[in-house]
C-alpha positions as CSV (number, residue, x, y, z in Angstrom):
1,M,0.0,0.0,0.0
2,S,1.4,3.4,-1.0
3,N,2.2,5.9,1.7
4,D,2.6,8.8,-0.7
5,L,1.4,12.2,0.5
6,R,-2.0,12.8,-1.0
7,I,-2.1,16.4,-2.3
8,G,-5.3,18.3,-3.2
9,V,-4.5,21.0,-5.8
10,V,-7.0,23.8,-5.5
11,G,-7.3,25.6,-8.8
12,A,-6.8,24.1,-12.3
13,G,-5.7,27.2,-14.2
14,L,-2.2,27.8,-15.6
15,M,-0.4,27.5,-12.2
16,G,-2.5,24.7,-10.9
17,A,-2.2,22.6,-14.0
18,D,1.6,23.2,-14.0
19,H,1.8,21.9,-10.4
20,I,-0.4,18.9,-11.1
21,A,1.9,17.9,-14.0
22,R,5.0,18.6,-11.8
23,I,3.8,16.5,-8.8
24,T,2.7,13.6,-11.1
25,N,5.9,13.5,-13.2
26,R,8.8,14.9,-11.1
27,I,8.0,14.8,-7.4
28,A,8.8,11.8,-5.3
29,G,6.7,10.7,-2.3
30,A,3.5,12.5,-3.4
31,V,0.5,12.1,-5.7
32,V,-2.3,14.4,-6.7
33,S,-5.3,12.8,-5.1
34,A,-7.8,15.6,-5.7
35,V,-8.3,18.5,-8.1
36,V,-10.5,21.2,-6.6
37,E,-12.0,23.4,-9.3
38,P,-15.6,24.7,-9.8
39,D,-15.2,24.6,-13.6
40,Q,-15.9,20.9,-14.2
41,G,-14.4,21.0,-17.7
42,R,-11.2,22.5,-16.5
43,A,-11.1,20.1,-13.5
44,T,-11.5,17.1,-15.7
45,A,-8.8,18.2,-18.1
46,A,-6.4,18.8,-15.2
47,A,-7.2,15.5,-13.5
48,A,-6.4,13.6,-16.7
49,N,-2.7,14.4,-15.8
50,A,-3.1,12.9,-12.3
51,P,-4.2,9.3,-12.6
52,G,-6.7,8.3,-9.9
53,A,-7.4,11.9,-8.8
54,Q,-10.9,12.8,-7.8
55,T,-12.5,16.2,-8.7
56,F,-14.4,18.5,-6.3
57,A,-16.0,21.9,-6.7
58,R,-15.0,23.0,-3.1
59,I,-12.1,22.3,-0.8
60,K,-14.7,21.5,2.0
61,D,-16.0,18.7,-0.1
62,A,-12.5,17.2,-0.6
63,I,-11.8,17.5,3.1
64,A,-15.2,15.9,4.0
65,A,-14.4,13.0,1.6
66,D,-11.0,12.4,3.4
67,A,-9.4,12.7,0.0
68,V,-6.3,14.8,0.9
69,D,-3.4,14.8,3.4
70,A,-2.2,18.3,2.3
71,V,-3.3,21.2,0.2
72,L,-1.6,23.2,-2.6
73,I,-3.5,26.5,-3.3
74,A,-3.1,27.8,-6.8
75,V,-6.2,30.0,-7.3
76,P,-5.9,33.8,-7.6
77,G,-5.0,35.6,-4.4
78,Q,-8.4,37.0,-3.7
79,F,-9.6,33.4,-3.2
80,H,-6.9,32.2,-0.9
81,A,-8.6,32.9,2.4
82,P,-11.7,30.9,1.7
83,V,-9.4,27.9,1.0
84,L,-6.9,28.6,3.8
85,V,-9.5,28.8,6.6
86,P,-11.1,25.3,6.1
87,A,-7.7,23.8,5.4
88,L,-6.3,25.2,8.7
89,K,-9.4,24.1,10.6
90,A,-8.8,20.6,9.3
91,R,-5.1,20.9,10.4
92,L,-3.8,20.2,6.9
93,P,-0.3,21.2,5.8
94,I,-0.6,23.9,3.1
95,L,1.5,25.3,0.3
96,C,-0.1,28.5,-0.8
97,E,1.0,30.3,-4.0
98,K,1.8,34.0,-3.5
99,P,0.3,36.1,-2.0
100,L,-0.7,34.7,1.3
101,T,-3.8,37.0,0.9
102,P,-4.2,40.3,-1.0
103,D,-3.9,42.5,2.1
104,S,-2.3,42.7,5.5
105,T,-5.6,42.6,7.4
106,S,-6.8,39.3,6.0
107,S,-3.2,38.0,6.2
108,W,-3.1,38.8,10.0
109,E,-6.4,37.0,10.4
110,I,-4.8,33.9,8.8
111,L,-1.9,34.2,11.2
112,E,-4.2,34.3,14.2
113,L,-6.0,31.2,13.0
114,E,-2.8,29.3,12.3
115,Q,-1.4,30.2,15.8
116,K,-4.2,28.1,17.3
117,L,-2.4,25.0,15.9
118,D,0.7,23.3,17.4
119,K,3.1,24.6,14.7
120,P,3.1,26.6,11.4
121,H,1.2,24.7,8.8
122,I,1.4,27.2,5.9
123,Q,4.3,27.6,3.4
124,V,4.0,30.5,1.0
125,G,5.1,29.8,-2.6
126,F,7.8,32.4,-3.1
127,M,9.8,30.0,-5.3
128,R,12.8,32.2,-5.9
129,R,14.3,31.1,-2.6
130,F,14.7,27.7,-4.2
131,D,16.4,28.9,-7.3
132,P,20.0,27.6,-7.3
133,E,21.4,31.1,-8.4
134,Y,19.5,32.9,-5.7
135,A,20.6,30.3,-3.1
136,A,24.3,30.8,-4.2
137,L,24.0,34.5,-3.9
138,R,22.5,34.3,-0.4
139,E,25.3,32.0,0.7
140,L,27.9,34.5,-0.6
141,I,26.2,37.4,1.2
142,T,25.9,35.5,4.5
143,S,29.5,34.3,4.3
144,G,30.9,37.8,4.4
145,D,33.7,36.8,1.9
146,N,33.2,40.0,0.0
147,G,32.7,42.2,3.0
148,H,29.3,43.7,3.8
149,L,26.5,43.9,1.3
150,V,26.0,47.5,0.3
151,M,23.4,47.6,-2.5
152,L,21.2,45.2,-4.5
153,R,20.1,46.1,-8.1
154,A,17.4,44.0,-9.6
155,V,15.5,43.7,-12.9
156,H,12.2,42.0,-13.4
157,R,11.2,42.2,-17.1
158,N,8.3,40.7,-19.1
159,P,7.9,40.6,-22.8
160,S,4.3,41.7,-22.5
161,V,1.2,41.4,-20.2
162,P,-2.5,40.8,-20.9
163,D,-5.0,43.7,-20.9
164,S,-6.3,42.4,-17.5
165,Y,-2.9,43.5,-15.9
166,T,-3.5,46.7,-14.0
167,Q,-1.2,49.4,-12.7
168,T,-1.3,48.1,-9.1
169,M,-0.3,44.7,-10.3
170,L,3.1,46.0,-11.1
171,I,3.5,45.8,-7.3
172,T,1.1,43.1,-6.1
173,D,1.7,40.6,-8.9
174,S,5.3,41.3,-9.9
175,V,7.4,43.2,-7.4
176,V,5.7,41.1,-4.7
177,H,8.5,38.6,-5.5
178,E,11.3,41.1,-4.8
179,F,9.5,42.1,-1.5
180,D,10.1,38.5,-0.4
181,V,13.5,37.5,-1.9
182,V,15.3,40.8,-1.2
183,P,14.9,40.6,2.6
184,W,15.8,36.9,2.4
185,L,19.0,37.7,0.5
186,A,20.0,40.7,2.6
187,G,18.9,39.4,6.0
188,S,16.9,42.5,6.8
189,T,13.3,43.7,6.5
190,V,12.0,46.4,4.2
191,K,12.0,49.9,6.0
192,S,10.5,52.0,3.2
193,V,9.4,52.0,-0.4
194,E,9.5,54.6,-3.1
195,V,8.5,54.4,-6.8
196,K,10.0,56.5,-9.6
197,Y,8.7,56.8,-13.1
198,P,11.2,57.1,-16.0
199,R,10.1,57.9,-19.6
200,R,7.1,55.8,-20.4
201,N,7.5,52.9,-22.8
202,S,5.3,53.8,-25.9
203,L,4.8,50.0,-26.4
204,S,3.0,49.7,-23.0
205,P,-0.7,49.1,-22.9
206,E,-2.5,52.4,-22.8
207,H,-3.8,51.9,-19.3
208,L,-0.3,51.3,-17.9
209,R,2.4,53.8,-16.9
210,E,5.6,51.8,-16.9
211,P,8.4,50.8,-16.5
212,I,8.8,51.8,-12.9
213,L,11.8,51.9,-10.6
214,V,11.1,50.7,-7.1
215,L,13.5,51.9,-4.4
216,M,13.7,50.0,-1.1
217,E,15.6,50.9,2.0
218,L,16.2,47.9,4.3
219,E,16.5,48.1,8.1
220,N,20.2,47.3,7.9
221,G,20.9,50.2,5.6
222,V,21.1,48.2,2.3
223,L,19.6,50.1,-0.6
224,V,17.7,48.3,-3.3
225,D,16.5,49.3,-6.7
226,V,14.1,47.2,-8.8
227,E,13.4,47.9,-12.5
228,M,9.9,46.6,-13.1
229,N,9.3,46.5,-16.9
230,V,6.4,44.6,-18.4
231,S,6.5,45.6,-22.1
232,V,10.1,45.1,-22.9
233,Q,9.3,42.7,-25.9
234,F,12.5,40.6,-26.0
235,G,11.7,38.0,-23.3
236,Y,11.3,37.2,-19.6
237,Q,14.3,38.2,-17.5
238,V,14.8,38.2,-13.7
239,A,18.3,39.2,-12.6
240,T,20.1,40.6,-9.5
241,E,23.4,42.3,-9.0
242,A,24.9,42.5,-5.5
243,V,27.3,45.3,-4.7
244,F,29.7,44.4,-1.8
245,E,32.5,46.2,-0.1
246,R,34.9,44.1,-2.2
247,G,33.5,43.1,-5.5
248,I,30.2,42.5,-7.4
249,A,28.1,39.4,-7.9
250,R,25.4,38.8,-10.5
251,I,22.7,36.2,-11.1
252,G,20.0,35.7,-13.8
253,Q,22.1,36.1,-16.9
254,P,21.1,33.9,-20.0
255,S,22.8,30.6,-20.3
256,G,22.8,27.9,-22.9
257,L,23.9,27.6,-26.6
258,E,25.9,30.6,-27.9
259,Q,26.1,31.2,-31.6
260,W,28.5,33.4,-33.5
261,R,27.0,33.9,-37.0
262,D,26.7,36.8,-39.5
263,G,28.9,39.0,-37.3
264,R,26.7,38.5,-34.3
265,L,26.8,36.6,-31.0
266,T,23.4,35.2,-30.0
267,I,22.1,33.3,-26.9
268,A,18.5,32.4,-26.2
269,D,16.7,34.0,-23.2
270,H,13.6,32.9,-21.4
271,V,10.1,34.0,-22.5
272,S,8.2,32.8,-19.4
273,F,8.6,32.3,-15.6
274,T,7.6,28.7,-16.1
275,T,11.0,28.0,-17.7
276,R,13.1,30.5,-15.9
277,F,12.1,29.1,-12.5
278,A,11.3,25.5,-13.5
279,T,14.1,24.1,-11.2
280,A,13.0,26.4,-8.4
281,Y,9.4,25.2,-8.6
282,D,10.5,21.5,-8.6
283,E,12.8,22.1,-5.6
284,Q,10.2,24.0,-3.7
285,I,7.5,21.3,-4.1
286,Q,9.9,18.5,-3.3
287,R,11.2,20.1,-0.2
288,W,7.7,20.9,1.0
289,V,6.6,17.3,0.4
290,N,9.7,16.1,2.3
291,A,8.9,18.5,5.2
292,V,5.3,17.3,5.4
293,R,6.2,13.7,5.4
294,G,8.9,14.3,8.0
295,G,6.6,16.2,10.3
296,S,8.0,19.7,10.2
297,L,5.4,20.7,7.6
298,V,7.2,23.9,6.4
299,D,10.6,24.2,4.6
300,G,10.6,27.7,3.3
301,P,8.8,31.1,3.7
302,N,6.0,30.8,6.2
303,A,2.8,32.8,6.8
304,W,4.7,35.5,8.8
305,D,6.9,36.0,5.7
306,G,3.7,36.3,3.7
307,Y,2.3,38.9,6.1
308,L,5.5,41.0,5.8
309,V,5.2,40.9,2.0
310,A,1.6,42.0,2.2
311,L,2.7,45.1,4.3
312,A,5.4,45.9,1.8
313,C,3.0,45.6,-1.2
314,E,0.5,48.0,0.5
315,A,3.4,50.5,0.9
316,G,4.4,49.9,-2.7
317,V,0.9,50.5,-4.0
318,R,0.7,53.8,-2.1
319,A,4.1,54.7,-3.4
320,L,2.8,54.5,-7.0
321,D,1.2,57.9,-6.2
322,G,4.5,59.4,-5.0
323,G,6.4,59.8,-1.8
324,I,8.6,57.6,0.4
325,I,6.2,55.2,2.2
326,P,7.4,53.6,5.5
327,V,6.7,49.9,6.1
328,E,5.8,49.3,9.8
329,S,5.3,45.8,11.2
330,P,4.5,44.4,14.6
331,E,6.9,42.2,16.6
332,R,7.2,38.7,15.2
333,P,5.1,36.3,17.2
334,A,7.1,33.7,19.0
335,F,5.1,31.1,17.1
336,Y,7.1,32.0,14.0
337,A,10.5,32.2,15.6
């Protein structure tokens, strides 16, 4: 009899379907036992990639049927809380795609509910922490081999975005990742956020004013700038440069086949996050599965980290209208120490 972890994937859209295929084909010690999706056609199509999986319209139905040991939430952020609450009440381990919830108030309510349990049950899906290049950069920073970290310079570029992508999503859907990974790299929380507008890209959708430059000051004095650029046309690029007292380090550069032809050097770049961070997603899910099977339940950013990101995003959205916006957070609960 198999003792694989039975995962219920909530949401069968792009992200959910990707995770279903990942768990089925590349993750050891786990199976997709349930697909929770109100659209029956989409649920059936996703479940075809998970042999034996049942389909449910609601997470409560999957829990009542005792169909899951753990939950992976891959619905849009505004629907996270309605899944998190019953999953927590059922004491299920949870991997929740970013954000934890769309705002700090509802995130705090989730923290309060989780603290009624014996230990943290929620891991938030900030997958960049599991990318080998980010991990190597963090190791270099913490080693002190190059002296203190002074600045971080980051770029986050998309070839294009759909018409449904709004101005605030520059922060809440995109820079949200930097609000998690930058403090993790630098070992310090975000103190303030400011947004600057360079010359507008004429290729941007009419309703967007971008690119933007997001400036962060961390509590330890490290300064960070993030170029957020969603109409750059050439491909998908996420890169970071760290400035130390002695030397520079850089991650996120294209790798692969280089060609010299017709007087030009060419090398392919990514066009989607699904390829740029494929290894990171695999590592994230595998380590979460291992943590749940081992009893620790979380191996990565927890709900407190998700709450801090919610606070930073709120400051970032306010900063879109100008000014340096402080980020103030309460003391970390001992539960998350």
